[in-house]
C-alpha positions as CSV (number, residue, x, y, z in Angstrom):
1,X,113.3,192.5,143.0
2,X,114.2,196.0,144.1
3,X,111.7,197.8,146.4
4,X,111.0,200.4,143.7
5,X,110.2,197.7,141.1
6,X,108.1,195.8,143.6
7,X,106.1,198.9,144.4
8,X,105.5,199.6,140.7
9,X,104.4,195.9,140.2
10,X,101.8,196.2,143.0
11,X,100.6,199.6,141.8
12,X,99.9,198.2,138.3
13,X,97.5,195.5,139.8
14,X,96.0,197.7,142.5
15,X,92.3,198.1,142.2
16,X,92.0,195.5,139.4
17,X,90.6,192.0,139.4
18,X,94.2,190.8,139.5
19,X,94.9,192.5,142.9
20,X,96.0,189.9,145.4
21,X,95.4,189.5,149.1
22,X,98.2,189.7,151.6
23,X,98.1,188.5,155.3
24,X,100.3,191.0,157.1
25,X,101.2,191.8,160.7
26,X,98.8,194.5,162.1
27,X,98.7,196.7,165.1
28,X,98.5,195.3,168.7
29,X,99.9,191.9,167.6
30,X,96.9,191.3,165.3
31,X,96.9,190.2,161.7
32,X,95.3,191.8,158.7
33,X,94.2,190.8,155.2
34,X,94.8,193.6,152.8
35,X,94.0,193.8,149.1
36,X,96.8,195.3,147.0
37,X,96.2,199.0,146.4
38,X,93.8,199.4,149.4
39,X,95.3,200.8,152.6
40,X,92.4,199.8,154.9
41,X,92.4,196.1,155.8
42,X,89.6,193.9,154.4
43,X,89.7,191.8,157.6
44,X,91.6,191.7,160.9
45,X,92.1,188.9,163.4
46,X,93.8,188.2,166.7
47,X,95.7,185.3,165.3
48,X,97.4,184.5,162.0
49,X,95.6,181.3,161.2
50,X,92.2,183.1,161.1
51,X,93.6,185.8,158.8
52,X,95.1,183.1,156.5
53,X,91.8,181.2,156.2
54,X,90.0,184.4,155.4
55,X,92.6,185.5,152.8
56,X,92.4,182.1,151.1
57,X,88.6,182.4,150.9
58,X,88.8,185.9,149.4
59,X,91.5,185.0,146.9
60,X,89.6,181.8,145.8
61,X,86.4,183.8,145.3
62,X,88.3,186.4,143.3
63,X,90.3,183.9,141.3
64,X,93.6,185.5,142.4
65,X,96.4,184.8,144.9
66,X,96.9,185.0,148.6
67,X,100.3,185.8,150.0
68,X,101.1,185.0,153.6
69,X,103.8,187.2,155.2
70,X,105.8,186.4,158.4
71,X,106.2,188.7,161.4
72,X,109.0,190.6,159.6
73,X,106.8,191.3,156.5
74,X,108.6,188.8,154.3
75,X,106.4,186.5,152.1
76,X,106.6,182.9,153.5
77,X,103.9,181.1,151.4
78,X,101.5,181.8,148.6
79,X,98.2,180.2,147.5
80,X,97.3,180.4,143.8
81,X,93.6,180.4,142.9
82,X,94.1,181.9,139.4
83,X,92.3,180.0,136.7
């Protein structure tokens, strides 16, 4: 998927109940959980595993998906909690 198409895809879901949660690298070697369409992290952690657990909880409660990114920003795994 091209970067432009991907950005449009995320933009369409941003701010809706379908918005997904992403675990991404954050400043100072920390990790953040971000909801699509929201710049400010919903959660930050010193280690990736804590951020992953929090993202999975958020996604499960919202009935959506959690995407786990690696240090380079590429998606490495996803967890689907959609009904």
